[in-house]
C-alpha positions as CSV (number, residue, x, y, z in Angstrom):
1,X,5.8,169.1,50.2
2,X,7.8,169.3,52.9
3,X,6.2,167.8,55.5
4,X,5.2,164.8,53.6
5,X,8.8,164.3,53.7
6,X,8.8,165.4,57.4
7,X,6.4,162.3,57.9
8,X,7.9,159.6,55.5
9,X,10.6,160.2,58.3
10,X,9.1,160.3,61.4
11,X,7.2,157.2,60.0
12,X,10.5,155.3,59.3
13,X,12.4,156.4,62.5
14,X,8.8,154.6,64.0
15,X,9.4,151.6,62.1
16,X,13.5,151.0,62.9
17,X,12.7,151.3,66.7
18,X,9.8,148.8,66.1
19,X,11.9,146.5,64.0
20,X,15.1,147.4,66.4
21,X,12.5,146.0,69.4
22,X,10.9,143.5,67.5
23,X,14.0,141.9,66.7
24,X,16.8,142.2,69.5
25,X,20.6,141.7,68.9
26,X,20.9,139.3,71.7
27,X,18.7,137.4,73.8
28,X,18.6,135.1,77.3
29,X,18.9,131.9,76.3
30,X,17.4,129.8,79.8
31,X,16.1,130.3,82.7
32,X,16.8,128.6,86.0
33,X,14.4,127.2,87.9
34,X,16.9,125.4,90.1
35,X,18.0,121.9,88.9
36,X,15.7,122.3,85.8
37,X,16.1,125.2,82.7
38,X,13.7,126.6,80.4
39,X,15.2,127.3,76.8
40,X,14.6,129.7,74.4
41,X,13.5,127.6,70.8
42,X,12.4,129.7,67.8
43,X,10.7,127.5,65.0
44,X,10.5,127.7,61.4
45,X,7.7,127.0,59.0
46,X,9.2,124.5,56.4
47,X,5.8,125.2,54.7
48,X,6.3,129.0,54.2
49,X,9.7,130.5,55.9
50,X,7.7,134.3,55.7
51,X,4.8,133.6,57.7
52,X,5.7,133.7,61.1
53,X,3.5,133.5,64.0
54,X,3.7,134.3,67.1
55,X,3.7,130.8,68.9
56,X,6.6,129.3,66.9
57,X,8.9,130.9,69.8
58,X,8.7,128.3,72.0
59,X,10.1,127.0,75.3
60,X,11.1,124.1,76.5
61,X,12.4,122.9,79.5
62,X,14.5,120.4,80.4
63,X,12.3,117.2,82.6
64,X,14.8,114.4,80.9
65,X,18.1,115.7,81.5
66,X,20.2,117.9,79.6
67,X,19.0,120.5,76.8
68,X,19.7,118.0,73.9
69,X,18.5,114.6,75.8
70,X,14.6,114.1,74.9
71,X,13.4,113.1,72.2
72,X,10.4,115.7,71.4
73,X,10.8,118.2,73.8
74,X,8.5,119.4,76.6
75,X,7.2,122.6,75.4
76,X,6.1,125.4,78.2
77,X,3.2,127.4,77.6
78,X,2.6,129.2,81.0
79,X,4.7,130.0,84.0
80,X,4.0,131.6,87.4
81,X,5.9,131.9,90.4
82,X,4.4,131.0,93.9
83,X,7.3,132.6,96.6
84,X,10.1,130.4,96.0
85,X,7.6,127.9,93.4
86,X,7.4,127.7,89.9
87,X,4.4,126.7,88.5
88,X,4.2,126.0,85.1
89,X,1.7,124.2,82.2
90,X,3.6,122.1,79.1
91,X,1.6,121.6,76.0
92,X,0.2,117.9,75.2
93,X,1.1,117.2,72.1
94,X,-2.4,118.0,69.8
95,X,-2.1,121.1,71.5
96,X,1.3,122.5,70.5
97,X,0.8,120.7,67.1
98,X,-2.5,122.8,66.7
99,X,-0.8,126.1,68.3
100,X,2.0,126.5,66.5
101,X,2.3,126.1,62.7
102,X,5.7,126.0,62.8
103,X,5.7,122.7,65.0
104,X,3.1,120.9,62.8
105,X,4.9,121.6,59.9
106,X,8.3,120.6,61.0
107,X,7.8,118.1,64.2
108,X,10.8,116.3,65.8
109,X,12.8,114.1,64.3
110,X,12.2,109.8,64.9
111,X,9.0,107.9,65.0
112,X,6.3,110.0,65.2
113,X,4.1,107.8,68.0
114,X,7.2,107.8,70.0
115,X,7.6,111.7,70.3
116,X,3.4,112.3,70.9
117,X,4.0,109.8,73.8
118,X,7.0,111.8,75.1
119,X,5.9,115.0,75.0
120,X,1.5,113.8,76.4
121,X,3.8,112.1,79.0
122,X,5.3,115.1,80.5
123,X,1.9,117.9,79.2
124,X,0.1,119.5,81.7
125,X,1.1,120.8,85.1
126,X,3.9,121.0,86.4
127,X,6.7,122.4,89.9
128,X,9.9,123.0,90.8
129,X,11.0,123.9,94.2
130,X,14.4,123.8,95.7
131,X,14.7,119.8,96.0
132,X,11.7,118.8,94.0
133,X,10.3,118.4,90.9
134,X,7.4,117.1,89.8
135,X,5.2,117.1,86.1
136,X,1.8,115.7,84.5
137,X,0.2,116.7,87.1
138,X,-3.8,118.4,87.2
139,X,-4.7,122.0,87.9
140,X,-6.5,120.7,91.1
141,X,-3.2,118.6,92.2
142,X,-1.5,121.8,92.1
143,X,-4.0,124.4,93.2
144,X,-4.5,121.2,96.2
145,X,-0.7,121.4,96.7
146,X,0.2,124.9,97.3
147,X,-3.6,125.9,98.7
148,X,-4.4,128.1,95.6
149,X,-7.5,130.0,94.6
150,X,-6.4,130.4,90.8
151,X,-3.1,130.1,88.7
152,X,-1.9,133.5,86.9
153,X,0.2,132.3,84.2
154,X,2.5,134.4,82.2
155,X,4.4,134.2,79.4
156,X,7.6,132.1,79.7
157,X,8.9,135.0,77.7
158,X,8.4,137.3,80.2
159,X,10.6,135.6,82.7
160,X,13.0,134.5,80.3
161,X,14.0,138.0,79.6
162,X,13.4,139.6,82.9
163,X,15.0,136.6,84.5
164,X,17.4,135.0,82.7
165,X,21.0,134.1,81.8
166,X,23.0,132.7,78.8
167,X,22.3,135.8,77.1
168,X,24.0,135.7,73.4
169,X,22.7,136.4,69.9
170,X,19.2,136.1,69.4
171,X,17.7,133.1,67.7
172,X,16.6,135.0,64.7
173,X,19.9,136.4,63.6
174,X,21.4,132.1,64.4
175,X,18.8,131.5,61.7
176,X,19.9,134.4,59.3
177,X,23.4,133.5,59.7
178,X,23.1,129.7,59.9
179,X,24.8,129.5,63.0
180,X,23.0,126.6,66.0
181,X,19.9,127.8,67.4
182,X,20.6,126.0,70.8
183,X,23.4,127.6,73.5
184,X,26.7,128.2,71.0
185,X,29.3,126.0,72.5
186,X,31.7,125.7,69.3
187,X,34.6,128.4,70.2
188,X,34.4,129.2,66.1
189,X,30.6,130.0,66.4
190,X,31.6,131.8,69.2
191,X,33.6,134.0,67.3
192,X,31.3,134.3,64.4
193,X,28.0,135.5,66.7
194,X,30.1,138.5,68.5
195,X,31.5,138.9,64.7
196,X,28.0,139.9,64.2
197,X,26.8,141.1,67.0
198,X,29.3,143.9,66.6
199,X,28.1,144.6,63.2
200,X,24.2,145.0,63.6
201,X,24.7,147.1,66.6
202,X,27.3,149.8,63.9
203,X,24.6,148.8,61.2
204,X,22.2,150.0,63.6
205,X,23.7,153.1,64.8
206,X,24.4,154.5,61.5
207,X,20.9,153.9,60.3
208,X,19.4,155.4,63.5
209,X,22.0,158.5,63.6
210,X,20.8,159.2,59.8
211,X,17.1,159.3,60.7
212,X,17.2,161.2,63.5
213,X,19.9,163.7,61.4
214,X,17.7,164.1,58.6
215,X,14.9,164.4,61.5
216,X,16.3,167.4,62.9
217,X,18.1,169.1,59.6
218,X,14.0,168.6,58.2
219,X,12.5,170.5,61.3
220,X,15.3,173.1,61.6
221,X,14.4,173.5,57.6
222,X,10.5,173.6,58.6
223,X,11.4,176.3,61.1
224,X,13.5,178.7,59.3
225,X,10.8,178.7,56.1
226,X,8.2,179.3,58.9
227,X,10.1,182.8,60.4
228,X,10.7,184.1,56.4
229,X,7.4,183.4,56.1
230,X,6.4,185.1,59.0
231,X,9.1,188.6,58.4
232,X,7.9,188.4,54.2
233,X,4.5,189.1,56.1
C-alpha cells in the first residue's frame, strides 16, 4: 500500500510537470522577419471547446501591413532560414479549412468569398530578406531563386519559441481569463495579465513543492521501514 501511494505521487508529479510544459505561463507572441512579423494565435473550436487539435495553434504573417488589418489572415504552415533569408509556406484556404478544425468552425468575420480570395492570394511559398518580400510563389520558383535542392521546413512554433519577442501571458491563459488574444496594448489588460501571471506562478510553486515534499517523506518512510524490517530479522 505504501508503494502504491509512492507510485501515485510520482505519477501526479509527472502529470504536473507535463502540464507546466504543455501550458506555459508566458510565451513569445511574435517573430520578426525583418520588416514582417509572424504572430502566434490560438484558435478555439466553436463546436466543442473541450476538444483541442494541435492545428488550433496557428501563426499568421502580416503581408498586408499591421497585425489586425488583414481580412482572412495568411497562416504560416512551415518556416526555415537559409542564411539571412526567411523562407516559408502559407496555407491555402482549402488547406487550412481541412487541417484546422477550429478555423473551419470559426472562420474570420466577413464575406466568405472575400476571405477565401484573400487567403488564397497570399498562399503558397514566400521569402523575406532585409530589403525584399515576395509571396504566392511556387516551390520551383523558390528553389530556383535560392539554388536549393530541398526545403526543410520546421513548425513556426519552433522559431517563435526560440527567437521570438513580445513575451507575455500565454494565449491559453488569455483565453481562460477573457483577455484579448492579440498583443496586449491596453494598460488595464497589461496589469491584469501581470497579476494573473504572478498568481499562477505562486499556485504552481505551492503545488510542485507540496508534491516534492510528499515524495521525499514517502521515500524516507519506506527507507526507514525497510531498515527496521532488516534490523528485526
